[in-house]
C-alpha positions in Angstrom: 42.4 -62.1 -96.7 42.0 -61.9 -92.9 38.8 -63.2 -91.4 36.9 -60.8 -89.1 34.5 -62.3 -86.6 31.6 -60.2 -85.3 30.9 -59.8 -81.6 27.5 -61.4 -82.2 29.2 -64.5 -83.6 31.6 -64.8 -80.7 28.7 -64.4 -78.2 26.9 -67.2 -80.1 30.0 -69.4 -79.5 30.0 -68.6 -75.8 26.3 -69.3 -75.5 26.7 -72.7 -77.1 29.8 -73.3 -74.8 27.6 -72.8 -71.8 25.0 -75.2 -73.1 27.5 -77.9 -73.9 29.2 -77.6 -70.5 25.9 -78.7 -68.9 26.2 -82.0 -70.8 29.8 -82.8 -69.8 30.5 -84.4 -66.4 34.3 -83.7 -66.5 36.0 -80.8 -64.8 36.1 -77.2 -66.2 39.8 -77.8 -67.1 39.0 -80.9 -69.1 36.1 -79.2 -70.9 38.5 -76.3 -71.7 40.9 -78.8 -73.3 38.1 -80.1 -75.5 37.6 -76.6 -76.8 41.3 -76.1 -77.3 41.7 -73.3 -74.7 43.1 -73.0 -71.2 41.2 -73.4 -68.0 41.9 -69.7 -67.2 40.5 -68.5 -70.5 37.4 -70.7 -70.1 36.8 -69.3 -66.6 36.9 -65.7 -68.0 34.6 -66.6 -70.9 32.3 -68.3 -68.5 32.2 -65.0 -66.5 31.2 -62.9 -69.4 34.6 -61.7 -70.7 35.5 -62.3 -74.4 37.3 -59.2 -75.7 40.9 -59.9 -76.6 41.0 -63.3 -74.9 41.4 -65.4 -78.1 42.9 -65.2 -81.5 40.6 -65.5 -84.5 41.9 -69.0 -85.2 41.0 -70.1 -81.7 37.5 -68.8 -82.0 37.1 -70.6 -85.3 38.4 -73.9 -83.8 35.9 -73.5 -80.9 33.1 -72.8 -83.4 34.0 -76.0 -85.4 34.0 -78.1 -82.3 30.7 -76.7 -81.2 29.1 -77.0 -84.6 28.6 -73.3 -85.2 29.0 -71.7 -88.6 29.1 -68.2 -89.8 26.4 -69.0 -92.4 23.1 -68.9 -90.7 21.3 -71.6 -92.8 19.9 -74.1 -90.3 17.8 -77.2 -90.6 15.1 -78.0 -88.1 15.4 -81.5 -86.7 13.1 -84.1 -88.2 12.6 -87.3 -86.3 13.0 -89.5 -89.4 13.2 -93.3 -89.4 17.0 -92.9 -89.7 17.1 -90.4 -86.8 15.1 -92.8 -84.5 17.3 -95.8 -85.5 20.5 -94.0 -84.7 19.2 -92.3 -81.5 17.9 -95.7 -80.2 21.2 -97.4 -81.0 23.3 -94.6 -79.3 21.1 -94.6 -76.3 21.4 -98.4 -75.9 25.2 -98.3 -76.2 25.4 -95.4 -73.7 23.1 -97.0 -71.2 24.7 -100.5 -71.3 28.3 -99.7 -72.4 27.9 -101.7 -75.6 29.0 -101.2 -79.1 27.2 -101.2 -82.5 27.9 -100.5 -86.2 25.6 -98.5 -88.4 26.3 -99.0 -92.1 24.0 -97.5 -94.7 23.6 -95.2 -97.7 25.2 -91.8 -97.9 22.9 -88.8 -97.6 20.2 -90.1 -95.3 21.1 -88.0 -92.3 23.5 -90.2 -90.3 26.0 -87.5 -89.7 23.4 -84.8 -88.9 21.8 -87.1 -86.4 25.1 -88.1 -84.7 26.2 -84.4 -84.4 22.8 -83.5 -83.0 23.0 -86.3 -80.4 26.5 -85.1 -79.4 25.1 -81.6 -78.8 22.0 -82.7 -76.8 22.9 -86.0 -74.9 25.1 -85.9 -71.8 28.6 -87.2 -72.2 28.1 -88.0 -75.9 31.2 -87.5 -78.0 31.4 -87.3 -81.8 34.5 -87.9 -83.9 34.8 -87.6 -87.6 37.4 -90.2 -88.6 37.7 -88.7 -92.1 39.5 -85.8 -90.4 41.9 -88.1 -88.5 42.7 -91.2 -90.5 46.0 -92.2 -89.0 46.5 -93.9 -85.6 48.1 -90.9 -84.0 45.7 -88.4 -85.4 42.7 -90.4 -84.4 43.7 -91.1 -80.9 44.8 -87.5 -80.3 41.5 -86.1 -81.8 39.5 -88.5 -79.6 41.5 -87.5 -76.5 40.9 -83.8 -77.2 37.2 -84.4 -77.8 36.7 -86.1 -74.4 38.7 -83.5 -72.6 42.0 -85.4 -72.2 45.5 -84.4 -72.9 46.1 -84.7 -76.7 49.7 -83.5 -76.7 52.8 -85.3 -75.6 53.9 -88.9 -76.1 51.5 -91.1 -77.9 51.4 -93.8 -75.3 50.7 -91.3 -72.5 47.9 -89.7 -74.6 46.2 -93.0 -75.2 46.5 -94.1 -71.5 45.0 -90.8 -70.4 42.2 -91.2 -72.9 41.3 -94.6 -71.5 41.3 -93.1 -68.0 39.0 -90.3 -68.9 36.5 -92.6 -70.6 36.4 -94.7 -67.5 36.0 -91.6 -65.2 33.1 -90.0 -67.0 29.5 -91.2 -66.2 28.1 -93.3 -69.0 30.0 -91.9 -71.9 29.4 -92.9 -75.5 31.7 -92.3 -78.5 30.2 -91.9 -82.0 32.8 -92.6 -84.7 31.6 -91.3 -88.0 33.2 -92.1 -91.4 34.9 -95.1 -89.6 35.7 -96.7 -93.0 38.3 -93.9 -93.6 40.5 -95.1 -90.7 43.8 -96.6 -91.7 44.4 -100.2 -90.6 46.6 -99.3 -87.6 44.0 -96.7 -86.5 41.2 -99.2 -86.9 43.0 -101.7 -84.7 43.0 -99.2 -81.9 39.3 -99.7 -81.6 39.8 -103.1 -80.1 42.2 -101.8 -77.5 39.9 -99.0 -76.6 36.9 -101.3 -76.2 38.9 -103.7 -74.1 40.2 -100.9 -71.8 36.7 -99.4 -71.3 34.5 -102.5 -71.3 31.5 -101.9 -69.0 32.3 -98.2 -68.8 31.9 -96.7 -72.2 29.6 -97.1 -75.2 30.8 -97.1 -78.8 28.8 -96.4 -82.0 30.5 -96.7 -85.3 29.0 -95.3 -88.5 29.9 -95.5 -92.2 28.7 -96.3 -95.7 29.1 -99.4 -97.8 32.9 -98.9 -97.8 32.9 -99.7 -94.0 30.9 -102.8 -94.5 33.2 -104.0 -97.3 36.3 -103.2 -95.3 35.2 -105.3 -92.3 33.9 -108.2 -94.4 37.0 -108.3 -96.5 39.2 -108.1 -93.4 37.3 -111.0 -91.8 37.4 -113.1 -95.0 41.1 -112.6 -95.4 41.7 -113.4 -91.7 43.4 -110.0 -91.2 44.3 -109.5 -87.6 41.8 -107.5 -85.6 38.8 -107.4 -87.8 36.9 -110.5 -86.5 37.6 -109.3 -82.9 36.4 -105.8 -83.5 33.3 -107.1 -85.3 32.6 -109.4 -82.3 32.9 -106.5 -79.9 30.6 -104.3 -82.0 27.7 -106.8 -81.7 28.6 -108.9 -84.8 25.9 -107.1 -86.8 25.5 -104.2 -89.1 22.5 -101.9 -88.3 20.8 -100.7 -91.5 17.5 -99.3 -92.5 17.4 -98.5 -96.2 15.6 -101.3 -98.1 17.5 -103.0 -100.9 14.5 -103.7 -103.3 14.0 -100.8 -105.7 10.3 -100.1 -105.0 10.8 -100.1 -101.3 13.9 -97.9 -101.6 11.9 -95.4 -103.6 9.2 -95.4 -100.9 11.8 -95.0 -98.1 13.5 -92.1 -99.8 10.3 -90.3 -100.6 9.2 -90.5 -97.0 12.6 -89.5 -95.7 12.8 -86.4 -98.0 9.2 -85.5 -97.3 9.7 -85.8 -93.5 12.8 -83.5 -93.5 11.4 -80.9 -95.8 8.1 -80.8 -94.0 9.9 -80.2 -90.7 11.6 -77.2 -92.4 8.3 -75.6 -93.4 8.6 -76.3 -97.1 5.7 -75.7 -99.5 4.0 -79.1 -100.4 4.5 -78.3 -104.1 8.2 -77.8 -103.5 8.4 -81.0 -101.6 6.8 -83.0 -104.3 9.0 -81.4 -107.0 12.2 -82.0 -105.0 11.3 -85.6 -104.1 10.5 -86.4 -107.7 13.9 -85.1 -108.9 15.7 -86.9 -106.1 14.0 -90.2 -107.0 14.9 -90.0 -110.6 17.6 -92.7 -110.7 20.8 -92.0 -112.6 22.3 -94.6 -115.0 23.8 -96.4 -112.0 20.5 -96.6 -110.2 21.5 -94.0 -107.6 18.8 -92.1 -105.7 19.5 -88.5 -104.5 19.4 -88.2 -100.8 19.1 -85.3 -98.3 22.2 -83.5 -99.6 20.7 -83.5 -103.1 17.3 -82.4 -101.6 18.9 -79.5 -99.8 20.8 -78.3 -102.9 17.5 -78.4 -104.9 15.7 -76.5 -102.2 18.4 -73.8 -102.3 18.2 -73.5 -106.1 14.4 -73.3 -106.0 14.3 -70.6 -103.3 17.0 -68.5 -105.0 15.0 -68.6 -108.2 11.9 -67.3 -106.5 
């Protein structure tokens, strides 16, 4: 079944394109590459043209890059403790060209925060490593994201990527789901850090699998892991408490903060928080994804 995109949706993409262009210091041509379009097409879109310029697949790729979905469900931003921790870390890495690792529970808003920062902070680039696990896929995706050339010989793509990261004013790269990177792709992080030292900030994110991967690699003296950990400040940033009572209190506040920011009824908030905090047999607590699902179910039932 063919997908039909409305004019309204296309205009929404173009509007977001204008806003994101303001946050990128590179050329129009480089910005166009990050969107997957030519400089000529970008110029015409920028001048108000959009009819017949792009195929549906190109519009969809632009929408995905810009974080726009056809479904209009949207969460208001809540400055939770998680949001503030990640924002502070990313700002530090950006300002001082340093690197950090954030490792914490799933479903606490790490990805939401990272994507939001990439849409609102200048020269801030977000890469989802779960979509590019291999060395080639990761480097090519990162190159495209920062506006470099992502096609051609792998060596040339990587060298151009390094050049772009050193040419942009105070860039910072957020690598989400970093634990999904294959070993060869993970090793590239050291080379990229070395090549962009004092020019580019790096912020790596993941769940317990990332922590385990790094700790196991260091313990087994696997090449690259100790060096990468050293360059990424030799510390895991984390915020969720380990002790059960403190964890419950943390999650209750997190869920309440997010639902309150989205104008939820207090009774709904209490009901959702109670169900999320009901541990399963493994002691797992439901996070923000679980809270969103419960909110949808409650509202559909009303």
